[in-house]
N, C-alpha and C positions, 0 to 999 in steps of 0.2 A: 812225463807219469801218467798210466794209464788209471783209470777210475776203477778203483773196485766195486769188483759187483757189474761193474760195466758188461753190455750185451748178454747179460744170461736171463732176463725175463722175453718171453716171448707166448705170440697166442699159441694155445692147444687145438690144435692140427681131427681136436675128436672133436672140438665145442664150433673153430669159428672155421670160415670154408679160409684156410689159407693156400690149401695145395690148387685151387681154382686161380687166384693171385696173377699169375701169370702168363691165361688167356685170359685174363677181365684186364687186364693192365693194356696187354697184348692190342684187345682192342677198343680200347680206351678213348670215344672219340674224338674229335681235333673240333675246335668254332666252329660253328655253322652247323654241324653234323646233326644228323641222327641223334639221341642220346636218354634216350627215358629206357626207364629200367626198371621193371616192374622185379620189388623185392619182397621180405617179408621182415617188419619191422626189427627182431634183434641185426637186420647185416644193413638196414640204413647207413648209420655211425660206419661202421667198418668201408663202407666204398664211399663215405661221403671222405674219410680220412685215405683208402692206400689206391682209390682214384676221384680225384675228385670230377673228373671229365661228365659224368655221368649224371644224368634227375633221376635221383630216388625218389620211390612210388609210397615211401610212408620208414621214418627212421625211432628210433625208442626214445623219441621225447613225445610219449604215449600223454597226456596229458591239455598238449597244444591237439589232437585228432579226439577226441573227444569219446566217450566211455562205447555212445550206442555206432560209430564208425570201426570202432577196435574191435569191437563184437562179432558185425559186418565180416574182418579180414578175419575172428577165428577163424569164425565159423566155416569160410569160404574153407579153409584152408583144411576143411579135417576130408571131401574125399573130390573126386575128379569132376562129376558135375556139380558142386557147391559151391568149385575156384572158377572149373566154366564160366556157370554165371555171374560170380563175382565179377572177373579178368573182363567179362562185355559187359557189366556196367562200369567199369573205373575205365574204359573204352573207350567209355560214348561220355562218359564226367569230365576225367581229365587227359583223355589223346591216347593217341597208338604206341605202345607199347613194343622197344626195338629191341630189346636183351632182357633177360630173365636171369635174375640167377634165384632159386631154390636152395630148400632145406631139403638132402632123398629121403622118402619117404611119404614126404606129403602129398595131400592133394594138391598143390600148387606144383610139385615136382611130374608127378602124373598127367595134367595136365601137357603142361607144357613140353614134357616127354613124347607124347604120341596127337599132339596137336598138329595138323595141315600150316606144315610154312612156316615151321620152327626146326633149326637142326639142332642140337645139342654140340657145342664146342670143344666140352669136359666133364665128364660127372667122377668123381670121390666117393666117399663113403659116407662123407660130409654134408655133399653139393651137389650142385649141380651151374651150369652156364650156358644158356643158351642164348639163340638168335637168331632177331627176323632171318629167313632166307629172301632176298631182294628180286 
């Protein structure tokens, strides 16, 4: 007997990056492969749940990162120049990013869209997924 209401709950594609999941999963690294993904905090848990092969940059457990660090993240998302400076700083501190999941229209998205060495694998109205060229 089917469970009443089963299958009716879905992620809203206007908010969640569900329309890039096919490409995210198709490029999910196997153990031992480069797996660092840049992402905004709202998408960290989403990636951990749907594609655990990636090592996310940040997730929505905000209290663990501290207020000043989160303010840096928010400021960096405002425009391309701020994003470029933030990403350079974080790569120096935490290691090189191999992938990026960005929200469309953010400074992070502007940065990865035009940064040398990156290719956009899929773009939707909500998000874009990038891979560092080999």
